[in-house]
C-alpha positions in Angstrom: 21.1 11.9 7.0 24.8 12.4 8.0 23.9 15.7 9.7 21.0 14.1 11.7 23.2 11.2 12.9 26.0 13.6 13.9 23.6 15.8 15.8 22.1 12.8 17.6 25.3 11.1 18.5 26.9 14.3 19.9 24.0 14.6 22.4 24.3 10.9 23.6 21.5 9.5 21.5 21.5 6.6 19.0 20.0 6.2 15.6 18.5 3.1 14.1 17.7 2.9 10.3 14.9 0.5 9.6 13.7 -0.6 6.2 13.6 -3.2 3.4 16.2 -2.6 0.7 14.3 -4.7 -1.7 11.3 -2.5 -1.7 11.0 0.6 -3.7 13.6 3.4 -3.3 12.6 7.1 -3.2 11.4 8.4 -6.5 14.3 11.0 -6.3 17.7 10.0 -4.9 17.6 6.7 -3.0 19.4 3.4 -2.2 21.0 4.7 1.0 20.0 1.7 3.1 21.3 -0.7 0.4 24.6 1.2 0.4 24.9 1.1 4.2 24.1 -2.6 4.4 26.6 -3.4 1.6 29.4 -1.4 3.3 28.8 -1.8 7.0 26.4 -4.8 7.3 23.0 -4.9 9.0 20.9 -7.0 11.3 18.4 -9.0 9.4 14.9 -9.3 10.9 13.6 -12.9 10.3 10.1 -13.0 11.8 7.2 -12.1 9.6 4.1 -10.7 11.4 1.9 -9.3 8.6 0.6 -12.6 7.0 -2.0 -14.9 8.5 -0.6 -17.9 6.6 3.2 -18.7 7.2 3.4 -20.2 3.7 2.5 -16.8 2.2 5.1 -15.2 4.3 7.7 -17.8 3.0 6.6 -17.2 -0.5 7.1 -13.4 -0.1 10.7 -13.9 1.2 11.5 -16.1 -1.9 10.0 -13.4 -4.1 12.1 -10.8 -2.3 15.2 -12.9 -3.0 14.3 -13.3 -6.7 13.6 -17.0 -6.5 11.3 -17.9 -9.4 10.0 -20.9 -7.4 8.1 -18.2 -5.2 5.7 -17.9 -8.1 4.6 -21.4 -7.5 2.8 -20.5 -4.3 0.7 -17.9 -6.0 -0.1 -20.1 -8.9 -1.0 -23.1 -6.8 -3.3 -20.9 -4.6 -5.1 -19.3 -7.6 -3.6 -15.9 -6.9 -2.6 -15.2 -10.6 -5.3 -14.1 -13.0 -4.9 -13.1 -16.7 -6.7 -11.0 -19.2 -6.4 -7.8 -21.2 -6.2 -4.5 -19.4 -9.9 -3.8 -19.3 -10.7 -7.4 -18.2 -8.0 -7.1 -15.4 -9.5 -3.9 -14.2 -13.0 -5.4 -14.1 -11.7 -8.5 -12.2 -9.9 -6.3 -9.7 -13.1 -4.1 -9.0 -15.3 -7.2 -8.8 -12.9 -8.9 -6.4 -12.8 -5.7 -4.3 -16.6 -5.7 -4.2 -16.7 -9.3 -3.2 -14.2 -8.9 -0.4 -16.0 -5.8 0.9 -19.3 -7.7 1.0 -17.6 -10.3 3.3 -16.4 -7.3 5.7 -12.8 -7.5 4.6 -10.6 -4.5 4.1 -9.6 -4.8 0.4 -7.0 -2.7 -1.5 -6.8 -2.3 -5.3 -3.4 -1.4 -6.9 -2.9 -0.3 -10.5 0.1 0.6 -12.6 -0.9 4.1 -13.6 -2.5 7.0 -11.7 -5.1 7.2 -14.4 -6.2 3.7 -13.8 -6.1 4.3 -10.0 -8.4 7.3 -10.4 -10.8 5.2 -12.5 -10.9 2.4 -9.9 -11.4 4.9 -7.1 -14.1 6.7 -9.0 -15.9 3.3 -9.7 -15.7 2.4 -5.9 -17.0 5.7 -4.8 -19.8 5.7 -7.3 -20.9 2.3 -6.2 -20.9 3.3 -2.5 -22.2 6.9 -2.7 -23.6 7.5 -6.1 -20.6 9.5 -7.3 -20.5 12.3 -4.7 -17.3 14.1 -4.1 -16.7 12.8 -0.6 -18.9 11.1 1.9 -18.9 9.7 5.3 -17.7 6.1 5.1 -15.3 6.8 2.2 -11.8 5.3 2.7 -9.0 7.8 2.1 -5.1 7.8 2.3 -2.9 10.5 3.7 0.1 11.3 1.6 2.2 13.4 3.8 3.7 13.0 7.3 2.6 15.7 9.6 3.6 15.5 13.3 1.3 18.4 14.1 -1.8 16.2 13.3 -1.5 14.1 16.5 -3.6 10.9 17.0 -2.1 10.2 20.3 0.6 11.2 22.6 3.1 9.2 20.5 1.5 9.0 17.1 0.6 11.2 14.2 -0.7 11.2 10.6 1.7 9.6 8.3 2.2 9.1 4.6 0.3 5.9 3.5 -2.1 5.7 6.4 -5.6 4.7 5.4 -8.6 6.2 7.2 -12.4 6.1 7.1 -14.2 9.4 7.0 -16.5 9.8 9.9 -17.5 13.4 9.6 -17.2 16.3 7.2 -17.3 19.9 8.4 -18.7 22.8 6.4 -15.2 24.3 6.1 -13.8 21.2 4.5 -12.2 19.6 7.5 -12.5 15.8 7.8 -12.9 13.7 10.8 -11.5 10.2 10.2 -10.7 7.0 12.1 -7.5 5.0 11.2 -8.2 1.7 9.4 -5.8 -0.3 11.6 -5.3 1.2 15.0 -8.7 2.9 15.2 -7.2 6.2 16.4 -9.1 9.4 15.3 -8.0 12.7 13.8 -9.2 16.0 12.4 -7.6 16.6 9.0 -7.7 20.4 8.2 -9.2 21.4 4.8 -5.8 22.6 3.5 -4.1 19.3 4.3 -7.0 17.4 2.7 -6.7 19.5 -0.5 -3.0 19.0 -0.8 -2.4 15.5 0.7 -5.5 13.3 0.8 -6.8 11.0 -1.9 -9.4 8.3 -2.1 -7.9 5.1 -0.6 -9.8 2.2 -2.4 -7.0 2.0 -5.0 -3.4 3.3 -5.3 -0.3 2.9 -7.3 2.5 0.4 -6.2 4.5 3.3 -4.8 1.5 4.6 -3.0 0.8 1.1 -1.5 4.2 0.9 0.1 3.7 0.8 3.8 0.0 0.0 3.5 -1.5 -3.1 5.1 -5.0 -4.5 4.2 -6.7 -7.8 4.5 -6.8 -8.6 0.8 -4.8 -7.2 -2.1 -5.8 -7.2 -5.8 -3.2 -5.6 -8.1 -2.9 -5.2 -11.8 0.5 -5.9 -13.3 1.4 -5.2 -17.0 4.6 -7.5 -17.1 6.9 -4.4 -17.2 7.2 -4.2 -13.4 10.5 -4.8 -11.6 10.9 -7.6 -9.0 10.8 -5.0 -6.3 7.6 -3.6 -7.6 5.9 -7.0 -7.8 7.3 -7.9 -4.3 6.0 -4.7 -2.8 2.6 -5.2 -4.4 2.2 -8.9 -3.3 3.1 -8.2 0.3 0.2 -5.8 1.3 -2.5 -8.3 2.2 -2.7 -10.1 5.5 -4.9 -13.0 4.3 -4.5 -13.0 0.4 -2.5 -11.2 -2.3 -3.7 -11.4 -5.9 -2.0 -10.3 -9.1 -4.1 -9.7 -12.3 -1.6 -9.9 -15.2 -2.3 -8.1 -18.5 -1.5 -10.4 -21.3 -1.7 -9.9 -25.1 -1.8 -12.5 -27.9 -4.2 -15.2 -29.1 -5.7 -15.9 -25.6 -3.6 -19.1 -25.1 -3.9 -19.7 -21.4 
């Protein structure tokens, strides 16, 4: 990063680092935005544009700050559901189906890649009778690639969600972006290495994703940053399905 900044400044350019230091750091080394903010300060953006309901936006900011009162919004609006892990998975899938039937773009989030794969497989089996890939499937790209242009100023990014509109005999996919409706041809090699089904993902995989409705599974072991990241993906509603153990006392 230091080399990039020095290179740009030497040539008369400027660099702006934009991010949320309360979301998830890189899986490897991370935390640079937090360090820069603590040492040098930063401008704080204060207008939320993702959420349809300003109250949900306010709750997300309180959750970001670690204010336990933020949970009141989710409880009062029936966004918190409990059960054992199997029940939570069923609730999430059934809620995804209900949202889909109303025409909403719903996203499922789970704590493990195994559970994500199971939810994706259930979704695909319901829609396409279990085929490997089909036109109409939702996929997510997992690697930035500026060579895969969608316009003069845009390209395929990590975390983008697409709907498959065509499948070539050589394995290339034609897809349309879920949000901006731009189209792209994803080469077979990129598909093999960097494309997964996009009905469900992990919390890390959901970072940067926007959907209409979010249904996520939490085990209780998540950090505040993980819960905050998960409960800020949906424009209209964000639900957490909490795994509980014990005698069933509500």
